[in-house]
Structure formats: C-alpha cells, structure tokens
C-alpha positions in Angstrom: -4.4 7.8 -6.0 -4.5 4.3 -4.9 -6.9 2.0 -3.1 -8.2 3.1 0.3 -7.2 0.4 2.6 -5.9 0.0 6.0 -2.5 1.7 6.8 -1.2 -1.3 8.4 -2.2 -4.6 6.9 -4.0 -6.9 9.6 -5.8 -10.1 8.5 -8.2 -11.0 7.7 -8.9 -7.5 6.9 -12.4 -5.6 5.9 -14.6 -6.0 3.0 -13.0 -3.5 0.9 -9.5 -4.4 1.4 -10.3 -8.2 0.7 -11.8 -6.7 -2.6 -8.7 -4.8 -3.3 -6.3 -7.6 -2.8 -8.5 -10.2 -4.8 -7.9 -7.2 -8.0 -4.3 -7.1 -6.7 -3.5 -10.8 -7.0 -5.8 -11.8 -10.1 -5.0 -8.5 -12.3 -2.9 -5.9 -11.0 0.3 -7.7 -10.0 0.2 -10.3 -13.0 0.1 -7.1 -15.1 2.8 -5.7 -13.3 5.3 -8.2 -13.4 4.4 -8.6 -17.1 6.5 -5.1 -17.7 10.2 -4.6 -17.0 11.2 -3.0 -14.9 8.8 -3.7 -12.2 8.7 -3.3 -8.4 5.8 -6.0 -8.0 3.7 -3.8 -6.1 0.2 -4.9 -7.5 -2.5 -2.5 -6.2 -3.1 -2.0 -2.8 -0.2 0.4 -2.1 0.0 1.4 1.6 1.0 5.1 2.0 4.5 4.2 3.4 5.2 2.1 0.1 4.2 5.3 -1.8 6.4 7.4 0.4 9.3 5.0 -0.5 8.8 5.1 -3.9 8.4 8.7 -4.1 11.5 9.4 -2.1 13.5 7.2 -4.4 12.3 9.0 -7.1 13.5 12.6 -5.8 10.2 13.6 -4.5 10.4 15.4 -1.1 7.5 13.8 0.3 3.8 12.8 0.2 0.8 14.4 1.6 -2.5 12.4 2.0 -5.4 14.8 0.9 -8.5 14.9 2.9 -10.8 13.5 0.3 -13.6 11.2 1.5 -13.8 8.1 -1.0 -15.3 4.6 0.0 -12.4 3.2 -2.3 -9.6 5.6 -3.1 -7.3 7.4 -1.0 -5.7 10.4 -2.9 -2.1 11.9 -2.8 0.0 15.0 -3.6 3.8 14.3 -4.3 5.9 17.2 -2.9 8.8 18.6 -4.9 11.9 19.6 -3.4 
C-alpha cells in the first residue's frame, strides 16, 4: 500500500498529492533518512518506483490492485 497520487508528477498536483507531499517532506523522508541504509524515498512512491524496488529485491513484478480508496493505492508483489 502506498499513497494514491498521479502515476506521473505534474505540478502543482491535486489536493491529495499536495497533502501527501507535505507529509513526505516533513515526516516520512526525514524519518527514512535517519535509518541506514535508506533509498530516501519518503512517501509518495509512484508505481514505477515500486516496480524498480520490487525488481531489485527479486520480485517478478507488481500488480496494482483494483481497490478504490481516496488516499491509498494497493499492490501485490509477484514472485517468480
């Protein structure tokens, strides 16, 4: 699960995207960078970023699940 933001960043973003970026910059990113090792992603991870991370971790792919939610996008990691 991660924040439901646009699949590609486009400024200035809608209300939800701006809210999620605020959380990312003020809370999630600093907390993530305080723990090593860290990719420094923060929150607002778009599907392509998750796919890259999943591939690097050895997963075969990622499905975006068809679950409606105003704030979150849900994923399934696929094994080989």
